N, C-alpha and C positions, 0 to 999 in steps of 0.2 A: 356690493354690486357697483356703487359709484366709483370705488377705487379701481375695480377691474376695468370698467369702461374708460376711466382716465388713463390707466396704464396702456390699454390697447390703443387709444387715440394717440398717445405719446409715441408708441412704437411705429404706428402707421404713418404718422406725420414725419418722423425721422426718415423712414424708408422712402417716402415720396420725395422729400427734399433731396436726399442723396441721389436718387435715381434721375432727377430732372437735370442735373448738371448746371453749368453756367457759362457765360461768355468768357473768352480768353482776353487777358490784358495785353500789354505791349510785348510780353514774352509768353512762352508756354507756361501753363499753369496746372496745378494739381487740385483735386477736390477731395476733402476729407472731412467727415463728420458734418457735412452740410456747409462747409466753409471753403470758399475759393481763395487760393493763394497765388499771387503773381508778383513778378519783379518788374519795376518800372525803370530802374536805373542802377547800374553797377559800375564802379570805378575802382581802379587799382593803381598804386604808385608805380613809378618807373622801376624801382628795385623789386617789385612784385612781392612785397612783404606786408603792405597795408592795403586793406580793401574796405569799401563802404558800399552798402546796398540800400535801396529803398524798396520795401515790400508793401503790398496792399492785400489786406484780408477782407474779403467780402462775405457778409452774412446772408446765406440763402434760406435760412429757416423762416417759418411763418412769424408774423409780427406778434403772435400770441406766445411765442417761445422766448424765454430769457436765455441768452447765450453768453457764457463767461469763458474767456480764454486765459490760460495761465501757464507758467513754466515753459516758455518758448525756448527752443534750442535750435541753432542754425549750424548745419554741417556743410562744408565746402569740399567737394572732391576735386582733385586728390590731395588737398592741402591738409597739413596738420596745424590746428589752430592753438595758439598759446593763450590768447585772450579774446573775448567777444563781449560786446555790450549791445543789447537789444532794447530799444526805447520806443514805446512802453513794452514791458514784458508780461503785464497782466492788465486786462481791461474787460469791460462788459459792453457788448454791442448795444447801441441804440437800435430802435426798430429798423430792420432791413438796411443797416448802415455799412459803411466801409471804414476801416481803421488803417492808418499808415504806420508802419513800423520801420524805424531806422536802425540799421545794423552797422557797427564799427568792428572790424576784425583785424587781428594781428596774427600773421603766420609765423611758425617756428623757423622757417627758412624761405628762400625764394621759391615761389610756386605760381603756376599758371592755372587758375580755376577753370573747371569745365562744367560743373553742375552744382546746384545747391539743393538742400533738403531741409525743410522747416518742420519741426516736430513740437508737440506740446500736448496739453490736456484741455478738453472742452467740457464744461459743465452745462448741460441743457436742462431747463426747468419748465414744467408745464403743470398748471393747477396744483402746485405744491409738491409735485413729484420731480426729483432730480436724478439724472443719469450722467455718468462720465463716459465720454467717447474720446478715443485717441485722435489727435489732430496730426496728420502726416501728409505733407504735400507730395511725397514721393520725389525721386530724383528728377530735377528739371534743368534743362540746358541753360547755361549762363554765358553771356558774351560781355565780359567786362572791358571797358575802355580805359586807356591810360589817362590819369588825371592831368589836366593841362596846366594847372597852377599848383606848384609845389614849393615849399620853402627850401632854401638852400640846404638845410639839414636833411630832407626826405624821411627822418625818423626821430621820434621822442618816445622814450620808454621809461617805465618805473619798475624797479626790481626790488624784491625783498631779499634780505641777506639770508633768510632761512630757506629760500627757494619756493615758498608758498605764501599766499595772501591771507589765509584764514587766521583768525585770532579768537580768543575767548572773552568772558566777562567775569567780574567787573574790574576796572582799573588795571587792566593788562595792557602792556605796551608792545608795539611791533615797529621795527625800523625799516625804512625804505630809502632808496636812492633814486635821484632823477638823472637819467642818462640821455644826452643829446649826441646823436651819431650822424655820420654822413651816409650817402647812398650805399657805400660799401660796408656799412656796419662798423666803421672805425670811430672811436670816441673823438669828438671835435676838439681841435687844438686851439691855441690862443689866438689864431687868426680870426676866430669867431668870437666877438665880444658879447658876452651875456650881460644884459642890462637889468633883467628882473626875473626872479623865479617866485611864483606865488602858488601856495597849496591851499585848497579850499575844501572843507568837508561839506557835502551837500545833504547830509542827514545827521545833524549835530546831536540828536537825541540818542544816537547809537555810538558815534565816535567823534572825537575832536583831535586837533593837532596840538601836540605838546610844545609849549615854549620852554626850552630847557634852561633858559636864563632865569626865568621867574618861577618855573614849576607850574604855571597855569595852563589849563586846557583851553584852546582858542578855536573859534570857528574857521579862521583863516590865518595864514602865517607867511611872511616873506622870508625866503631862505637866502643863504649866502650866494652871491652871484658867481658861481663857479660850476663847472661840469662835475657830475657825480656828487652833487649836494645831497645831503641826507635830511630826513625828517622822521619824526616819531608819532605814530597814531596811538591814542589811548582810548580804550573802550569804556562805555558807561555800563548801566545795568541791563539795557535792552539788547536782545539779539536781533539779527537781521542783516541786510546788505547796507554797507556804508559806501556810497559813491564818493570818490575822492578825485577832484579835478586839479590838474597841474597845468599852469600857464607859464610858458617860457618866452621872454622877449630877448632878441639878440640882433646884432648887426652882422650881416654876412660879409664875405670877402670883398664885395663891392660897396661896403659901408651902407647897405640898404637895410632899414629897420624892418624886422619881421617878428611876428608872434605866432607860436603854435601851441596847441593844447592837446591834452589827452585826458581821458576819464578812466579810472580803474575802479573795479568793484571789489571791496574787501568783505568777505563773509565773516560776520561776527557771530560765532557759535554760542549756543546757550551754555550755561554752567552745568555742573554735575547734576544728574537727576536727583530730585529730592522728594517728589510726591507723585503718586499714581492714583488714577481713578478708573473704575470699571462701571460702565453704564450699559443697561440693556437697550438693544436696538430693535429687535423684532424676531419673529419666529417664522421659519419656513418648513418645508417638508421634502424629503427624498423618498417618494413612494417605492421606487425600484429597490431600495435597500431597507425599507421599513424603518425609516429614521425621521425624527423631527430634528430641526436645526435651529438652535438658538444663537443669535448673533449678539456680540458685545463690542463696545468701543472702549479700547484701553488708551488712555491719554497720560502723558508724563510731562511734568514741568520741573524747572529748576527752582531754587529757593527764591528767585526774584520774580517768579511768575512767568518766565519765558517758556514757550513750548519747546521741548527738547528737540533740536533740529540736527543733532549729531547722528541720527539714525541708528541708535543702539538696538540690540536684540533683546527680546523678552522671552521668558518661558511661562507657560500657563497650563492649567489642568483643572480638575474638579473632583471633589469627593461626593459620591452619591450613596455609598453604603458605609455605615459607621460601625466601628468596633464596639464591642460590649464592655462596659465598665467592669474592671476586675473585681469589684466587690460583689458582683453577682455570683451565684453558686455555679453557673454554667456559662460557657461562651456562646451558647445558642441564642440567637436573636429572637425574641418573642415580643408580644404586645406589652409585657410588663417589665422587661429588662431595660436598664438604663443604657442609653447610647453614650459613647465617649465624645460627646459634644457639650462643651460648657461655655456658653456665652456669658455676658455680664450679669444676667439675672437667672442663670440656670443652676446655681449651686445653693445648697441649703442655707449657707451663711450669707448669701446674697452678693458675694464678690468672687469673681473668677480669679484664681490666684496661681496660675502657672507662671514659671519664671525661666528666663534664659540667662545662663551664667557663662560668660566667656572663658573663665578659668585661666586667664593669662592671655593678654592681647597679642603677644608675639608667637604664640604656639598654635599652629593650625590643628584642626580636628580635636580640639580639647574644649568643646562647648557642650554643656549639659542642659537638658530641659527637665524640670521637676514639677510635679503637682504639689503645691504647698498649702492646700486648703486644710485647715485644722481638723484633726480627727480622721483624715482619709488615708488609708493605706492600701497597698496592692492594687492601685488604680489601673496599672498597665499589665496586669497579670495575663489577660487574654490577647494582648496586642501581638500581631504577627510581625516579626522583625527579621525573617529569613526568607531567602528565595525570591523568585520572580514576582510573587504575589504579596510582597511585603506591604504593610500599611504605610501610610504617609501621615506625618504630623503637619497640621495647618494651624498657624498661629495668627490671631487677630486681636484687636482690642482698641481701647480709646487712646487718644493722644497721638503724637507723632512718633510712634514706635516703628517707623518704616523699616529700619534695618533688621528688626526681629521678626517682622510679619512675613506671611507667605508660607510656602511649602518647604518642609525639611525632610530629608532622608535621615534615617537613624538606625542605630543598633541599640539593643536593650542592655543596660547595666544591671538593673534589678527591676522589681515590679513597681517602683516609684520613680525611677530615673532613666532617662533616655540619653544616649550619646549622639549628638548631632554630627553628621558626616561632613558637611560643608564648612569651609572656613567662615569664621565670624569674628569681625573686629569691632563690633559695636559695643555699646555700654550694657551693663547689667540691667535687665528689664524684668520687673515683676508686675503683678496684677494683669496678667495676659489671659485673654480667652483663648480656647483652643479646641480642636477636634482631631480625632484620629480615625482614618478610614481608607477607602480605596475607590477606584473608579467604576466598580460594579456593585450591583444590588442583588443579594440572594433572596429569592422568593420562597419564604418559609411556608406559604399557603398551598404549595403544590408538592405532591409526593416525589417528583423527580428532581427537586431542588435546583431548578434551572436558575440561570443568572441573566441579568440585563445590564448592558454595557453603555457607558458614556465615553466618548473619545473626542479629541481635537484632530484636525488635519495634520497638525504638527505640534510638537511641544515648543517649537521655536518660531517666533515671528519677529519681523523687523519693523520698527516704527518708521513712518514716512516723515517728510520734512516739516509736517505740521505737528509732529510729536504724537501722532495717533495711529493706531492700527485697528482694523475690524477683524475680529476673530470669530470662528464658528465652533460651536459645541454640538456634536451630533450624538443622539441617544435613541435607544430602542423605545418604541411606543409605550411600553409598560413602565417607563421611568417618568412619564408625565405626572405632575403633581408631587414629585419628590423634591425635598429641599436640598439643593446642591450647594456646596461651598466652593465657589470659583476663586482660584488663587492666581496671582501674577507675581513673577519675580524678575528682577533686573539687576545686573551688576554695573555700577557706575563709577567712573574715575573721579576721585576727590582731589582737585588740583592743589589745594592748600596743604594737604597731608601726604600727597603722593601715593595714596592707597586706593585699592578697589573697595568701594562700599556696596554692600548688599542691600537692596531695597525690596519691599514686598507690599502687597495689598490683597485683601480678601473681601468678598461680598457673599452674603447668603442670598440665594435666588431660588424661587420656586419655579421649576421647569413648567412652561405654560402650554406646550403643545399647540395644536391647531383647533382647539375648541371642543366642547362637550355637547351631547344631546341626551334627551331623556326618552325612555320607552315606558308607557305609551306617550306619544307626542301631542295628542290633542287634549281637549278638556272633557271632563265627565259631568253629567247632569244628575242631580239628586232631586227626587220629587218631594213635594211638601207632605207632611204627615207620615213620612216613612217610619215604619215601626222599628227597623233595625238600622244602626249606623252603617255607613258605607266605608269600606277599606280599599285604598288604592296604593299600590307599590310602584314607584318609579325606579327603574334601573338606569344607571348612568353609563353611557357608551362614548367612545371616541368619535368625534364628528369628522376628523381628518383621516381616519383609517377605517377599512372595511372589517366589520365583524370582530372588533376588539373592544372588550368591556373595560371600563375604567376601574382599576383594581389597586388596592393597598394605598389609597390616596384620599384626600379630603376634597370637598367641593362646597360651593355656595349656590343656593337656588332661590330664585325670586318667585314668590307665590302669586298666582293670578286667581282671583275669585270674583263672583258677582252675586248680588242679592244676599249677601251676608251668610255664606256657608260657615257653619260652626266647626272649628277644628278641635276635636275632642282629645286627640293625642298625636304625637309625632315620634317615630322611631327612625334612626338613621345610622349608617355606618360611620358618620361623623362623630358619633358619641364615644367612640373608642379610638385607641391609638391606630394610626393609619397602617400599622403593621399587623393589625388584628385580622384573622382570617374570616371573621364574621360567620361562624358556624358552618353550615353547609354551603355557603355562598362562595367559598374559596377566595375570600378577600374582595369580592366585587362590591362596588359602591352602590348604595341604594338609599331611598327615603320612603317611608310608609306613613300615610296620613289616614286617620280615622275621622270621618266627616259626617255631619248631619245637617239637614235643612231645617228651617224654622217651621212652625206649625202652619203659618199663613201662606207661605209660598216656597217654591223650589229654588235651587241655586245651581251654579256651575263652578268647577274648580279645575285648575291646571297649573303647570309650572312654566315660567317664562325663561329668563336668562339662566344658564348654568355656567358657573365660572370655577376655575381652579382655585383652591384655597391652600394655605400653608400646611405643610405636613406636620410640623412641630414648631 
């Protein structure tokens, strides 16, 4: 209830703030996400290629709300921008404060600006709850004045020989040139005497300037005093933005000394993805579609611990129904048949021993997977490897076996060997845990053999600039309590080998749904000196769905008693495999207590919290 009230207060507060508006600064302003945006000064050079703006962002939220702004982007209509620097680009408001943002812009050609639009992201937090709201000033009129004090040059630029500024990690190099031009865009001739060119890295933990004479990486470096002078930036192990400032001193045609500066931002991208994590976020519900929704955060880092900011795509899914081990006499799933799920401690010998064999690194589609446990044969006899409902192989295990882990499509060579369909250029991997199954669960407790489905909105998601994406897994109510195997795969470029490396991660997760309740819900009373024991059976039902019993799944119950009720015996559906149909109960979950009071006094008994428990 506290969470609901906090969320409601949060929404109401946001709506009130947005509705109230705010006063206009020196120019027209826009209001977005409770933040007022205005421009106080705009100047443009005579050649209409360089522009600077002073912006003011005013926080109109309540002082109880934490407001963080990030990822600001400024558009100028109708101009095409070649580079822009906003300082600061990320900040947190003090209570009811204003923040000044300075914008330095370079246009691709001559342009007369008519309007600006500032966009970004706003994170608003209240009582531990955080929401993201888009910041958008909308198009606002702009009246830029021509700068009165300009250097004789009108333009200083830094260009990359590759045509872009981004670079990778670690110890990678990128070459730049310093260009000083006149108002017409012509490279300055010898009439302009350059006296000093200095290049400074303003974030030296990300990148430094390479002294080519000594091979040392320096925080700053003096270049040769000539136009089109070059310098080399070398990356470290951290990714991020590397601001590089260039200061040029020169004497103009009137022999007057002048200094101009420019600041470029070099994005240093993360290295190839090397590790993936899957973390449970929370559970929601889509009542209109009779679905629970489980959310997971998938995060990816490179081998140096950088969050992967290259925004690669990942694929994901889950197994909820498992194939039957081929050593069983029938492929029908029952309470006593073994699943084709073998974790590290699920094999008789105590070691999961599937293996991935690349069979030749240069030959695609020649990778096999085998079950190598001693004494096991025909393990894959009942595996379905044909048609639209083909089973999937999911591989997991200990250690950094990332290139082998995740989901594999396959065809069957024989009852002990699968041929993997995707290219694999990793190493031979043994001692791997694995499971084979599909995204639907067949209910063997009902005569109509109905199926329950689990799906994602898409099998493909894109990571954000933080190296994370939130994914949703939607499933029918009847899958609550089932042990799903959630898998993620990603293809990452390995710069040192020039190859695409396949990565994967898997987590076993019990689908939690929206809670359980018991019937009867209250407590029972037992009189003292009762001649016969009292028996009470509690049925377990979904708390988040109407008239849906909790079936084919396990649970945990907290007992509530007073005055020392004696529990003579307990019978429960938890005592058998979760796939058991429980006699006439059609797989429904229940727990039965046989109780008796003491001879001296009566007692009461009930159940408290009911929680989902592991299926297996």
